[in-house]
Backbone as a chain_set.jsonl record, in Angstrom:
{"seq": "XXXXXXXXXXXXXXXXXXXXXXXXXXXXXXXXXXXXXXXXXXXXXXXXXXXXXXXXXXXXXXXXXXXXXXXXXXXXXXXXXXXXXXXXXXXXXXXXXXXXXXXXXXXXXXXXXXXXXXXXXXXXXXXXXXXXXXXXXXXXXXXXXXXXXXXXXXXXXXXXXXXXXXXXXXXXXXXXXXXXXXXXXXXXXXXXXXXXXXXXXXXXXXXXXXXXXXXXXXXXX", "coords": {"N": [[140.574, -0.745, 29.442], [140.823, -4.115, 30.129], [142.852, -6.705, 28.602], [141.77, -9.718, 27.848], [141.942, -11.865, 26.096], [144.247, -13.121, 23.671], [144.693, -13.427, 20.349], [146.339, -15.05, 17.646], [147.399, -14.465, 14.261], [148.794, -16.735, 11.881], [150.881, -17.239, 9.493], [153.931, -15.59, 9.147], [153.622, -14.339, 11.538], [153.516, -16.131, 13.746], [154.734, -18.139, 12.459], [157.53, -18.572, 10.405], [157.553, -18.195, 7.051], [159.417, -18.615, 5.116], [160.634, -20.912, 4.175], [158.514, -22.263, 2.934], [157.748, -20.566, 0.901], [160.118, -20.83, -0.597], [159.954, -23.586, -1.378], [157.826, -23.486, -3.161], [158.906, -21.994, -5.128], [160.811, -23.802, -6.052], [159.085, -25.709, -6.901], [157.907, -24.537, -9.093], [160.075, -24.334, -10.692], [161.792, -22.107, -10.734], [164.412, -19.74, -9.781], [164.931, -19.187, -6.343], [165.428, -16.615, -5.446], [164.39, -15.072, -7.542], [161.711, -15.658, -7.403], [161.131, -14.593, -4.843], [161.675, -11.895, -5.3], [159.704, -11.29, -7.239], [157.441, -11.923, -5.78], [157.559, -9.948, -3.818], [157.235, -7.569, -5.483], [154.643, -7.963, -6.418], [153.015, -7.913, -4.05], [153.589, -5.351, -3.242], [152.304, -3.865, -5.089], [149.804, -4.078, -4.232], [148.342, -6.324, -4.943], [146.696, -9.509, -4.858], [148.494, -12.062, -3.29], [148.549, -14.563, -4.584], [148.784, -13.88, -7.235], [151.401, -13.892, -7.887], [152.099, -16.513, -8.788], [150.847, -16.702, -11.217], [152.496, -15.089, -12.717], [154.551, -16.675, -13.377], [153.455, -18.998, -14.325], [150.877, -18.951, -16.163], [147.404, -19.266, -15.503], [147.695, -20.967, -13.318], [146.641, -23.028, -10.704], [146.184, -22.834, -7.42], [145.117, -24.58, -5.498], [144.828, -27.003, -6.955], [147.598, -27.377, -7.579], [148.684, -27.697, -4.97], [147.678, -30.186, -4.279], [148.838, -31.687, -6.196], [151.506, -31.412, -5.475], [151.522, -32.754, -3.029], [150.901, -35.351, -3.882], [153.112, -35.858, -5.283], [154.97, -36.198, -3.341], [155.856, -33.926, -1.973], [154.541, -32.354, 0.071], [152.772, -29.477, 1.557], [154.412, -28.089, 4.29], [155.635, -27.289, 7.563], [157.57, -26.923, 10.437], [158.818, -27.232, 13.852], [161.224, -25.893, 13.592], [160.522, -23.825, 11.994], [158.986, -22.11, 13.353], [159.044, -18.798, 14.615], [161.672, -17.513, 16.7], [160.729, -16.266, 19.029], [158.153, -17.099, 19.424], [157.259, -19.359, 21.064], [158.276, -18.477, 23.721], [156.716, -16.075, 23.975], [154.034, -17.054, 24.006], [154.073, -18.585, 26.31], [154.707, -16.761, 28.313], [152.41, -15.144, 28.214], [150.44, -17.088, 28.876], [151.239, -17.468, 31.505], [150.375, -15.2, 32.537], [147.704, -15.742, 32.705], [146.224, -15.267, 30.466], [143.743, -15.885, 27.932], [144.289, -17.874, 25.069], [144.522, -17.848, 21.456], [144.876, -19.181, 18.129], [144.403, -18.339, 14.953], [144.15, -18.447, 11.535], [144.364, -17.607, 7.931], [144.557, -20.571, 6.663], [145.273, -23.834, 5.454], [143.409, -26.956, 5.913], [145.318, -28.863, 6.335], [147.497, -27.42, 7.283], [146.493, -26.789, 9.652], [146.41, -29.312, 10.933], [149.189, -29.648, 11.176], [149.9, -27.521, 12.827], [148.521, -28.178, 15.191], [149.923, -30.432, 15.889], [152.233, -29.314, 16.754], [151.802, -28.564, 19.316], [151.114, -26.002, 20.782], [149.958, -25.132, 23.042], [147.628, -23.588, 23.272], [144.26, -22.202, 23.762], [142.398, -22.082, 21.59], [142.632, -23.269, 18.387], [142.338, -22.935, 15.095], [141.661, -22.944, 11.489], [141.041, -21.073, 8.536], [140.05, -22.736, 6.572], [138.991, -24.806, 8.163], [136.746, -23.393, 9.245], [135.532, -22.514, 6.989], [135.503, -19.849, 6.233], [137.208, -16.945, 5.323], [139.77, -14.55, 6.203], [139.734, -11.406, 4.779], [137.124, -11.328, 5.594], [134.233, -10.161, 7.33], [132.592, -12.015, 8.62], [134.507, -13.945, 9.474], [135.815, -12.747, 11.612], [133.634, -12.339, 13.263], [133.044, -15.016, 13.905], [135.338, -15.62, 15.309], [135.21, -13.998, 17.514], [132.922, -15.102, 18.733], [133.948, -17.606, 19.446], [135.616, -16.953, 21.483], [136.02, -16.362, 25.08], [135.182, -13.838, 25.954], [134.135, -10.315, 25.536], [134.435, -8.66, 22.333], [135.94, -6.248, 22.655], [137.774, -6.9, 24.505], [139.567, -8.577, 23.318], [142.663, -9.17, 21.723], [143.901, -9.004, 18.551], [146.604, -10.298, 16.776], [148.745, -9.68, 14.181], [150.483, -9.559, 10.979], [149.714, -8.17, 8.769], [148.001, -5.334, 7.273], [145.729, -5.344, 5.577], [144.484, -7.986, 5.93], [144.57, -8.475, 8.559], [144.867, -6.337, 10.746], [143.126, -4.157, 9.885], [140.53, -5.442, 9.374], [140.073, -6.691, 11.863], [140.014, -4.457, 13.536], [137.756, -3.179, 12.567], [135.879, -4.994, 13.406], [135.636, -4.568, 16.072], [137.709, -5.436, 17.703], [140.734, -5.294, 19.707], [143.998, -4.444, 18.372], [147.182, -5.625, 17.268], [150.169, -5.114, 15.571], [152.824, -6.886, 14.133], [156.006, -6.261, 13.029], [157.261, -7.891, 10.687], [158.225, -10.203, 8.062], [157.159, -10.149, 4.595], [154.753, -8.51, 4.215], [154.626, -7.23, 6.674], [156.733, -5.442, 6.926], [156.308, -3.884, 4.693], [153.954, -2.449, 5.232], [154.42, -1.173, 7.66], [154.71, 1.537, 8.294], [152.465, 2.732, 7.302], [150.007, 5.122, 7.306], [147.276, 4.557, 7.848], [147.52, 2.088, 9.21], [148.877, 2.829, 11.493], [146.888, 4.406, 12.606], [144.847, 2.595, 13.276], [145.999, 0.636, 14.855], [146.457, -0.803, 18.035], [148.824, -1.772, 19.315], [152.099, -1.621, 18.254], [154.54, -3.676, 17.142], [157.995, -4.836, 17.246], [158.762, -7.315, 17.539], [157.47, -10.471, 18.811], [158.343, -10.699, 21.307], [158.006, -8.308, 22.722], [155.364, -8.342, 23.338], [154.112, -9.617, 25.678], [154.929, -7.99, 27.932], [153.719, -5.585, 27.14], [150.952, -6.313, 27.255], [150.738, -6.887, 29.847], [151.163, -4.409, 31.014], [148.827, -2.999, 30.081], [146.979, -4.393, 31.384], [147.453, -3.775, 33.99], [149.374, -5.31, 35.452], [152.023, -5.703, 37.553], [155.618, -6.22, 37.93], [156.675, -8.664, 40.283]], "CA": [[139.879, -2.061, 29.524], [141.846, -5.194, 30.146], [142.931, -7.654, 27.46], [141.431, -11.055, 28.374], [142.324, -13.038, 25.172], [145.067, -12.739, 22.6], [144.592, -14.386, 19.258], [147.38, -14.797, 16.709], [147.576, -15.0, 12.954], [149.816, -17.768, 11.682], [152.065, -16.964, 8.714], [154.705, -14.4, 9.387], [153.343, -13.899, 12.914], [154.043, -17.21, 14.578], [155.579, -19.093, 11.607], [158.379, -17.975, 9.284], [157.122, -18.892, 5.841], [160.508, -18.611, 3.985], [160.864, -22.231, 3.517], [157.394, -22.683, 2.135], [157.93, -19.814, -0.374], [161.198, -21.439, -1.416], [159.52, -24.835, -1.974], [157.006, -23.007, -4.242], [159.85, -21.602, -6.224], [161.403, -25.025, -6.609], [158.063, -26.494, -7.727], [157.705, -23.826, -10.37], [161.281, -24.312, -11.482], [162.415, -20.711, -10.871], [165.297, -19.436, -8.758], [164.22, -18.695, -5.166], [165.589, -15.13, -5.318], [163.611, -14.594, -8.453], [160.375, -15.859, -6.913], [161.044, -13.727, -3.772], [161.673, -10.574, -5.843], [158.447, -11.061, -7.898], [156.438, -11.899, -4.733], [157.557, -8.578, -3.226], [156.656, -6.671, -6.365], [153.156, -8.231, -6.438], [152.283, -7.383, -2.884], [153.853, -4.001, -3.14], [151.303, -3.294, -5.99], [148.491, -4.307, -3.626], [147.738, -7.394, -5.527], [146.694, -10.743, -4.117], [149.782, -12.79, -3.409], [148.525, -15.644, -5.566], [149.121, -13.37, -8.565], [152.85, -14.252, -8.23], [152.144, -17.758, -9.429], [150.452, -16.382, -12.573], [153.57, -14.454, -13.396], [155.5, -17.711, -13.805], [152.644, -20.133, -14.958], [149.541, -18.494, -16.326], [146.442, -20.356, -15.257], [148.076, -21.769, -12.123], [145.506, -23.177, -9.645], [146.881, -23.108, -6.198], [144.526, -25.874, -4.834], [145.263, -28.162, -7.745], [148.993, -27.635, -7.389], [148.887, -28.209, -3.628], [147.361, -31.635, -4.357], [149.855, -32.313, -7.002], [152.809, -31.516, -4.64], [151.352, -33.81, -2.054], [150.942, -36.588, -4.613], [154.532, -36.086, -5.673], [155.756, -36.32, -2.115], [156.381, -32.641, -1.509], [153.326, -31.626, 0.616], [152.896, -28.284, 2.419], [155.002, -28.486, 5.596], [156.471, -26.42, 8.462], [157.868, -27.57, 11.725], [159.405, -26.438, 15.03], [162.369, -24.943, 13.187], [160.009, -22.725, 11.24], [158.458, -21.057, 14.342], [159.982, -17.732, 15.086], [162.243, -17.801, 18.044], [159.939, -15.598, 20.075], [156.728, -17.626, 19.466], [156.929, -20.196, 22.267], [158.39, -17.653, 24.962], [155.637, -15.188, 24.099], [152.891, -17.781, 24.384], [154.276, -19.068, 27.673], [154.582, -15.551, 29.119], [150.963, -14.717, 28.207], [149.756, -18.098, 29.67], [151.577, -17.217, 32.883], [149.465, -14.04, 32.962], [146.446, -16.215, 32.621], [145.459, -14.771, 29.26], [143.219, -16.896, 26.998], [145.111, -17.702, 23.827], [143.989, -18.508, 20.298], [145.71, -19.235, 16.86], [143.449, -18.545, 13.876], [144.568, -17.581, 10.354], [143.947, -18.173, 6.671], [145.381, -21.637, 6.47], [144.519, -25.033, 4.978], [143.172, -28.041, 6.912], [146.66, -29.606, 6.548], [148.273, -26.612, 8.14], [145.843, -26.887, 11.02], [146.957, -30.556, 11.531], [150.567, -29.518, 11.489], [149.917, -26.659, 14.014], [148.061, -28.965, 16.364], [151.089, -31.312, 16.199], [153.345, -28.468, 17.387], [151.4, -28.459, 20.71], [151.451, -24.682, 21.137], [149.387, -24.88, 24.31], [146.696, -22.554, 23.168], [142.94, -22.64, 24.036], [141.731, -22.279, 20.387], [143.425, -23.387, 17.146], [141.468, -23.172, 13.922], [142.023, -22.368, 10.296], [139.939, -20.593, 7.644], [139.473, -23.885, 5.922], [138.142, -25.382, 9.13], [135.613, -22.563, 9.373], [134.872, -22.145, 5.756], [135.528, -18.453, 6.147], [138.575, -16.412, 5.213], [140.139, -13.129, 6.333], [139.327, -10.349, 5.8], [135.607, -11.288, 5.678], [133.666, -9.829, 8.583], [132.185, -13.33, 9.281], [135.701, -14.575, 10.111], [136.044, -12.14, 12.937], [132.499, -12.676, 14.065], [133.257, -16.372, 14.398], [136.425, -15.576, 16.272], [134.559, -13.452, 18.777], [131.975, -16.168, 19.228], [134.76, -18.662, 20.051], [136.37, -16.418, 22.626], [135.238, -16.253, 26.273], [135.083, -12.486, 26.432], [133.599, -9.553, 24.386], [135.419, -8.18, 21.296], [136.797, -5.221, 23.05], [138.827, -7.529, 25.347], [140.352, -9.485, 22.495], [143.648, -8.529, 20.996], [144.302, -9.839, 17.51], [147.958, -10.009, 16.466], [149.154, -10.148, 12.851], [151.601, -8.757, 10.32], [149.144, -7.498, 7.671], [146.937, -4.412, 7.456], [144.398, -5.731, 4.869], [143.82, -9.229, 6.37], [144.596, -8.658, 10.097], [144.667, -5.179, 11.624], [141.974, -3.428, 9.525], [139.25, -6.113, 9.628], [139.954, -6.989, 13.337], [139.624, -3.232, 14.157], [136.37, -2.993, 12.193], [135.058, -5.961, 14.138], [135.641, -4.114, 17.418], [138.785, -6.049, 18.476], [142.042, -4.556, 19.78], [144.839, -5.013, 17.358], [148.639, -5.503, 17.421], [150.894, -5.338, 14.335], [154.203, -7.125, 14.277], [156.715, -5.791, 11.768], [158.263, -8.986, 10.108], [157.708, -10.822, 6.873], [157.003, -9.207, 3.43], [153.774, -7.489, 4.425], [154.849, -6.572, 7.959], [157.639, -4.33, 6.681], [155.691, -3.111, 3.682], [152.887, -1.557, 5.753], [154.716, -0.76, 8.986], [154.587, 2.955, 8.471], [151.25, 3.188, 6.66], [149.207, 5.958, 8.177], [146.086, 3.866, 8.321], [147.974, 1.094, 10.158], [149.299, 3.531, 12.695], [145.674, 4.911, 13.242], [143.956, 1.643, 13.739], [146.64, -0.439, 15.618], [146.727, -0.407, 19.428], [150.172, -1.967, 19.597], [153.056, -1.817, 17.106], [155.621, -4.464, 17.679], [159.1, -5.213, 16.418], [158.808, -8.772, 17.736], [156.478, -10.949, 19.799], [159.017, -10.582, 22.607], [157.502, -7.202, 23.427], [153.923, -8.364, 23.541], [153.756, -9.962, 27.061], [155.101, -6.843, 28.796], [152.716, -4.625, 26.734], [149.672, -6.76, 27.751], [150.802, -6.783, 31.415], [150.938, -2.914, 31.275], [147.451, -2.658, 29.869], [146.176, -5.125, 32.487], [147.845, -3.295, 35.292], [150.149, -6.215, 36.149], [153.369, -5.226, 37.879], [156.522, -7.239, 38.236], [156.719, -8.925, 41.696]], "C": [[140.93, -3.103, 29.287], [141.87, -5.958, 28.932], [142.836, -9.085, 28.127], [141.821, -12.243, 27.504], [143.259, -12.356, 24.115], [145.054, -13.85, 21.577], [145.553, -14.065, 18.199], [147.044, -15.221, 15.292], [148.673, -15.991, 12.939], [151.177, -17.322, 10.953], [152.621, -15.572, 8.972], [154.423, -13.703, 10.779], [153.934, -14.788, 13.888], [155.063, -18.046, 13.77], [156.304, -18.29, 10.485], [158.149, -18.768, 8.035], [158.177, -18.956, 4.744], [160.674, -19.899, 3.336], [159.668, -22.614, 2.584], [157.453, -21.852, 0.783], [159.026, -20.408, -1.229], [160.783, -22.767, -2.035], [158.592, -24.553, -3.156], [157.856, -22.657, -5.435], [160.462, -22.857, -6.861], [160.339, -25.773, -7.435], [157.838, -25.856, -9.087], [158.956, -23.887, -11.248], [161.98, -22.953, -11.674], [163.399, -20.517, -9.706], [164.586, -18.852, -7.557], [164.319, -17.123, -5.054], [164.648, -14.466, -6.302], [162.09, -14.565, -8.011], [160.191, -14.789, -5.786], [160.87, -12.259, -4.263], [160.242, -10.319, -6.517], [157.333, -11.086, -6.821], [156.364, -10.452, -4.204], [156.978, -7.5, -4.14], [155.138, -6.818, -6.411], [152.476, -7.617, -5.21], [152.491, -5.934, -2.723], [152.842, -3.246, -4.003], [149.88, -3.472, -5.394], [147.705, -5.467, -4.176], [147.656, -8.599, -4.618], [147.928, -11.502, -4.31], [149.774, -13.946, -4.42], [148.774, -15.239, -6.947], [150.541, -13.787, -8.935], [152.927, -15.557, -9.044], [151.785, -17.639, -10.887], [151.586, -15.761, -13.412], [154.533, -15.475, -14.023], [154.749, -18.807, -14.575], [151.298, -19.674, -15.018], [148.496, -19.645, -16.2], [146.692, -21.296, -14.054], [146.968, -21.725, -11.151], [146.179, -23.662, -8.463], [146.394, -24.498, -5.484], [144.916, -27.052, -5.599], [146.821, -28.469, -7.489], [149.419, -28.119, -5.949], [148.714, -29.723, -3.613], [148.443, -32.218, -5.112], [151.274, -32.383, -6.303], [152.67, -32.716, -3.643], [151.517, -35.111, -2.7], [152.346, -36.942, -4.968], [155.518, -36.242, -4.512], [156.371, -35.084, -1.575], [155.163, -31.84, -0.933], [153.766, -30.313, 1.331], [153.343, -28.74, 3.812], [155.722, -27.33, 6.286], [156.585, -27.198, 9.74], [158.357, -26.641, 12.778], [160.452, -25.468, 14.586], [161.853, -23.816, 12.416], [159.227, -21.808, 12.152], [159.539, -19.991, 14.608], [160.398, -17.968, 16.494], [161.463, -17.334, 19.155], [158.561, -16.092, 20.216], [156.477, -18.292, 20.761], [157.165, -19.234, 23.601], [157.287, -16.669, 25.016], [154.377, -16.003, 24.575], [152.968, -18.145, 25.868], [154.093, -17.874, 28.647], [153.156, -15.061, 29.25], [150.086, -15.795, 29.03], [149.988, -17.866, 31.209], [150.79, -16.013, 33.455], [148.003, -14.419, 33.046], [145.519, -15.639, 31.533], [145.037, -15.875, 28.439], [143.906, -16.693, 25.694], [144.408, -18.451, 22.687], [144.964, -18.338, 19.14], [144.681, -19.358, 15.714], [143.874, -17.718, 12.598], [143.995, -18.189, 9.08], [144.976, -19.294, 6.342], [144.546, -22.833, 6.017], [144.236, -25.97, 6.164], [144.478, -28.66, 7.25], [147.438, -28.686, 7.509], [147.733, -26.683, 9.56], [146.351, -28.183, 11.668], [148.355, -30.328, 11.953], [150.667, -28.626, 12.77], [149.52, -27.311, 15.22], [149.177, -29.939, 16.866], [152.163, -30.662, 16.864], [152.971, -28.213, 18.936], [151.782, -27.036, 21.215], [150.778, -24.253, 22.51], [148.438, -23.717, 24.373], [145.192, -23.083, 23.43], [142.14, -22.801, 22.852], [142.73, -22.307, 19.25], [142.461, -23.811, 16.067], [142.116, -22.428, 12.677], [140.809, -21.901, 9.467], [139.222, -21.71, 6.905], [138.546, -24.693, 6.87], [136.774, -24.727, 9.225], [134.77, -22.362, 8.134], [134.713, -20.732, 5.463], [136.937, -17.902, 6.115], [138.638, -14.924, 5.601], [140.277, -12.507, 4.969], [137.834, -10.307, 5.904], [135.166, -10.934, 7.175], [133.224, -11.089, 9.357], [133.233, -14.051, 9.952], [135.821, -14.089, 11.54], [134.843, -12.333, 13.813], [132.583, -14.065, 14.726], [134.282, -16.307, 15.487], [135.928, -15.045, 17.551], [133.731, -14.409, 19.418], [132.756, -17.272, 19.935], [135.448, -18.229, 21.341], [135.442, -16.289, 23.863], [135.036, -14.888, 26.833], [134.506, -11.645, 25.226], [134.794, -9.067, 23.447], [136.417, -7.197, 21.83], [137.881, -5.647, 24.062], [139.695, -8.547, 24.645], [141.361, -8.702, 21.71], [144.082, -9.542, 19.798], [145.641, -9.344, 16.934], [148.246, -10.563, 15.046], [150.097, -9.178, 12.114], [150.95, -8.042, 9.105], [148.034, -6.552, 8.075], [145.6, -4.882, 6.821], [143.731, -6.963, 5.447], [143.693, -9.282, 7.894], [144.147, -7.463, 10.818], [143.291, -4.517, 11.277], [140.664, -4.186, 9.815], [138.997, -6.371, 11.115], [139.402, -5.694, 13.992], [138.122, -2.977, 13.825], [135.429, -3.861, 12.966], [135.052, -5.554, 15.731], [136.724, -4.683, 18.29], [139.881, -4.974, 18.693], [142.972, -5.13, 18.78], [146.321, -4.65, 17.797], [149.24, -5.874, 16.026], [152.337, -5.756, 14.695], [154.97, -6.958, 12.943], [157.77, -6.905, 11.368], [157.421, -9.61, 8.96], [157.389, -9.78, 5.828], [155.946, -8.086, 3.776], [153.968, -6.62, 5.671], [155.765, -5.349, 7.716], [156.963, -3.405, 5.637], [154.783, -2.052, 4.257], [153.258, -0.932, 7.161], [154.503, 0.714, 9.249], [153.383, 3.583, 7.803], [150.435, 3.984, 7.614], [147.954, 5.26, 8.783], [146.461, 2.789, 9.463], [148.255, 1.777, 11.546], [147.969, 3.976, 13.491], [144.91, 3.798, 13.909], [144.635, 0.513, 14.621], [146.851, 0.021, 17.086], [148.21, -0.637, 19.841], [151.014, -2.249, 18.364], [154.277, -2.448, 17.64], [156.718, -4.726, 16.713], [159.262, -6.761, 16.479], [157.759, -9.12, 18.735], [157.041, -10.84, 21.2], [158.532, -9.453, 23.406], [156.111, -7.31, 23.833], [153.566, -8.727, 25.015], [153.872, -8.771, 28.004], [154.018, -5.735, 28.459], [151.293, -5.013, 27.306], [149.621, -6.613, 29.229], [150.559, -5.259, 31.717], [149.552, -2.56, 31.174], [146.61, -3.256, 30.91], [146.573, -4.771, 33.884], [148.637, -4.31, 36.111], [151.533, -5.671, 36.298], [154.279, -6.44, 38.201], [156.574, -7.373, 39.828], [158.121, -8.381, 42.29]], "O": [[141.782, -3.004, 28.405], [140.889, -5.873, 28.193], [143.73, -9.525, 28.85], [142.006, -13.374, 27.954], [143.069, -11.199, 23.742], [145.347, -15.012, 21.859], [145.639, -12.898, 17.819], [146.437, -16.279, 15.124], [149.43, -16.087, 13.905], [152.249, -17.096, 11.514], [151.915, -14.565, 9.009], [154.949, -12.631, 11.082], [154.722, -14.392, 14.746], [156.056, -18.561, 14.285], [155.722, -17.475, 9.769], [158.532, -19.937, 7.977], [157.884, -19.301, 3.599], [160.835, -20.007, 2.12], [159.878, -23.24, 1.545], [157.232, -22.394, -0.3], [158.891, -20.486, -2.45], [161.226, -23.065, -3.144], [158.581, -25.347, -4.097], [157.55, -22.988, -6.581], [160.602, -22.935, -8.081], [160.62, -26.365, -8.478], [157.61, -26.535, -10.089], [158.901, -23.53, -12.424], [162.665, -22.722, -12.671], [163.181, -21.147, -8.671], [163.672, -18.051, -7.754], [163.383, -16.455, -4.617], [164.123, -13.397, -5.992], [161.359, -13.598, -8.229], [159.155, -14.124, -5.784], [160.056, -11.5, -3.735], [159.677, -9.238, -6.353], [156.367, -10.333, -6.943], [155.302, -9.832, -4.148], [156.297, -6.597, -3.654], [154.435, -5.808, -6.44], [151.486, -6.895, -5.33], [151.648, -5.278, -2.111], [152.535, -2.093, -3.697], [148.891, -3.058, -5.999], [146.511, -5.587, -3.904], [148.456, -8.72, -3.691], [148.405, -11.593, -5.442], [150.794, -14.279, -5.024], [148.965, -16.095, -7.811], [150.86, -14.006, -10.103], [153.78, -15.663, -9.925], [152.325, -18.363, -11.722], [151.622, -15.892, -14.636], [155.212, -15.211, -15.015], [155.356, -19.485, -15.404], [150.534, -19.913, -14.082], [148.669, -20.762, -16.688], [145.976, -22.274, -13.841], [146.417, -20.684, -10.793], [146.707, -24.774, -8.445], [147.166, -25.33, -5.009], [145.312, -28.057, -5.008], [147.236, -29.6, -7.237], [150.395, -28.853, -5.792], [149.507, -30.446, -3.009], [148.973, -33.241, -4.679], [152.071, -33.291, -6.541], [153.576, -33.533, -3.473], [152.215, -35.965, -2.153], [152.75, -38.105, -4.97], [156.724, -36.396, -4.703], [157.317, -35.154, -0.791], [154.835, -30.766, -1.437], [154.938, -30.1, 1.644], [152.752, -29.631, 4.422], [156.344, -26.495, 5.629], [155.746, -28.044, 10.05], [158.322, -25.419, 12.628], [160.569, -24.364, 15.117], [162.605, -22.878, 12.152], [158.824, -20.743, 11.685], [160.724, -20.269, 14.79], [159.678, -18.5, 17.339], [161.506, -17.959, 20.215], [157.815, -15.578, 21.05], [155.593, -17.879, 21.513], [156.3, -19.23, 24.477], [156.879, -16.393, 26.144], [153.735, -15.57, 25.531], [151.978, -18.007, 26.587], [153.409, -17.987, 29.664], [152.755, -14.605, 30.321], [149.154, -15.433, 29.748], [149.097, -18.039, 32.041], [150.592, -15.866, 34.661], [147.152, -13.6, 33.393], [144.298, -15.546, 31.657], [145.83, -16.787, 28.204], [144.105, -15.57, 25.232], [143.799, -19.503, 22.883], [145.799, -17.435, 19.171], [144.13, -20.444, 15.539], [143.936, -16.489, 12.618], [143.238, -19.159, 9.13], [146.069, -19.038, 5.837], [143.324, -22.864, 6.161], [144.761, -25.785, 7.262], [144.713, -28.961, 8.42], [147.994, -29.186, 8.486], [148.486, -26.636, 10.533], [146.695, -28.165, 12.85], [148.723, -30.782, 13.037], [151.43, -28.945, 13.682], [150.118, -27.051, 16.264], [149.327, -30.207, 18.058], [152.982, -31.319, 17.507], [153.792, -27.701, 19.697], [152.709, -26.915, 22.016], [151.025, -23.162, 23.024], [148.408, -22.958, 25.342], [144.943, -24.283, 23.319], [141.196, -23.587, 22.922], [143.595, -21.435, 19.17], [141.857, -24.882, 16.116], [142.923, -21.505, 12.788], [139.681, -22.327, 9.716], [138.019, -21.668, 6.647], [137.493, -25.187, 6.468], [135.755, -25.415, 9.278], [133.568, -22.098, 8.165], [133.931, -20.351, 4.593], [137.791, -18.391, 6.855], [137.704, -14.158, 5.365], [140.91, -13.09, 4.089], [137.305, -9.266, 6.296], [135.764, -11.438, 8.125], [133.446, -11.212, 10.562], [132.962, -14.742, 10.934], [135.914, -14.851, 12.502], [135.002, -12.483, 15.024], [132.252, -14.257, 15.896], [134.081, -16.921, 16.535], [136.213, -15.614, 18.605], [133.818, -14.547, 20.638], [132.276, -17.821, 20.927], [135.811, -19.057, 22.176], [134.231, -16.129, 23.714], [134.755, -14.733, 28.021], [134.396, -12.135, 24.102], [135.967, -9.103, 23.821], [137.605, -7.276, 21.516], [138.767, -4.871, 24.418], [140.455, -9.284, 25.274], [141.021, -7.694, 21.091], [144.525, -10.669, 20.016], [145.808, -8.159, 16.642], [148.022, -11.74, 14.763], [150.434, -8.108, 12.621], [151.683, -7.314, 8.436], [147.251, -6.807, 8.99], [144.532, -4.822, 7.43], [142.501, -7.013, 5.467], [142.862, -10.0, 8.45], [143.11, -7.521, 11.478], [142.432, -4.329, 12.139], [139.769, -3.622, 10.445], [137.861, -6.285, 11.58], [138.507, -5.738, 14.837], [137.339, -2.608, 14.7], [134.273, -3.489, 13.165], [134.452, -6.267, 16.536], [136.706, -4.463, 19.501], [139.951, -3.951, 18.012], [142.749, -6.261, 18.348], [146.636, -3.677, 18.482], [148.825, -6.857, 15.412], [153.001, -5.067, 15.469], [154.574, -7.476, 11.899], [158.957, -6.822, 11.684], [156.193, -9.556, 8.904], [157.352, -8.595, 6.16], [156.227, -6.895, 3.642], [153.549, -5.464, 5.726], [155.522, -4.298, 8.309], [157.09, -2.187, 5.765], [154.821, -0.895, 3.837], [152.433, -0.233, 7.748], [154.138, 1.086, 10.364], [153.272, 4.807, 7.733], [150.189, 3.496, 8.717], [147.641, 5.352, 9.97], [145.781, 2.663, 10.482], [147.867, 1.269, 12.598], [147.895, 3.948, 14.72], [144.366, 3.996, 14.996], [143.963, -0.418, 15.065], [147.366, 1.112, 17.327], [148.785, 0.153, 20.59], [150.629, -3.061, 17.522], [154.985, -1.88, 18.473], [156.481, -4.836, 15.51], [159.823, -7.386, 15.579], [157.21, -8.26, 19.423], [156.294, -10.884, 22.177], [158.587, -9.511, 24.634], [155.639, -6.477, 24.606], [152.67, -8.063, 25.535], [152.972, -8.562, 28.817], [153.495, -5.067, 29.352], [150.551, -4.147, 27.771], [148.592, -6.258, 29.804], [149.792, -4.932, 32.623], [149.038, -1.875, 32.059], [145.596, -2.674, 31.296], [146.107, -5.372, 34.852], [148.614, -4.234, 37.339], [152.158, -5.234, 35.332], [153.827, -7.492, 38.654], [156.526, -6.386, 40.563], [158.372, -8.501, 43.489]]}, "num_chains": 1, "name": "protein.A"}
């Protein structure tokens, strides 16, 4: 069955979040390498990534601290330089194949504003805050399917995580692609469940357009 739509996660799929992790370390007043090491240990234990903040500041409230950062002149931010190098070429190649494109992830309203400002040329751009539903809730993927112009089995969801991306998308009847990058991407790359429920396992987004073309029976001119 053809792939009519490709929908992407944001963090560590299209956007390299290294700078944002680093600015949180700065805000907490801890060395960046210490924050990164603790972050890795937290997610390796299968804990919510927000637990890392508790390790340094018990009682830390991410929503409150985001607002405090903004008030202090250090808001959440990413830009063109934070897009992975293969992001725009991948999107362009898929558009050239006339594939419908979406970008939907667990992001804030502010992140949505930033993403829209980057003009990625997609058909749908939304965040969990926009919808009031977060991954891995089934309702998130139900909303995603409702926004797409084709049935679930013709939608490919691309992400770096098993728990938030591949598993729930698969359970919702979507096709799935895993890209091995970022902390979660490397951590779960060889997980037996990931291998079982993923249609495409990618080292980079550069591999995706050719894979979609193959599935859709498109041959090079």
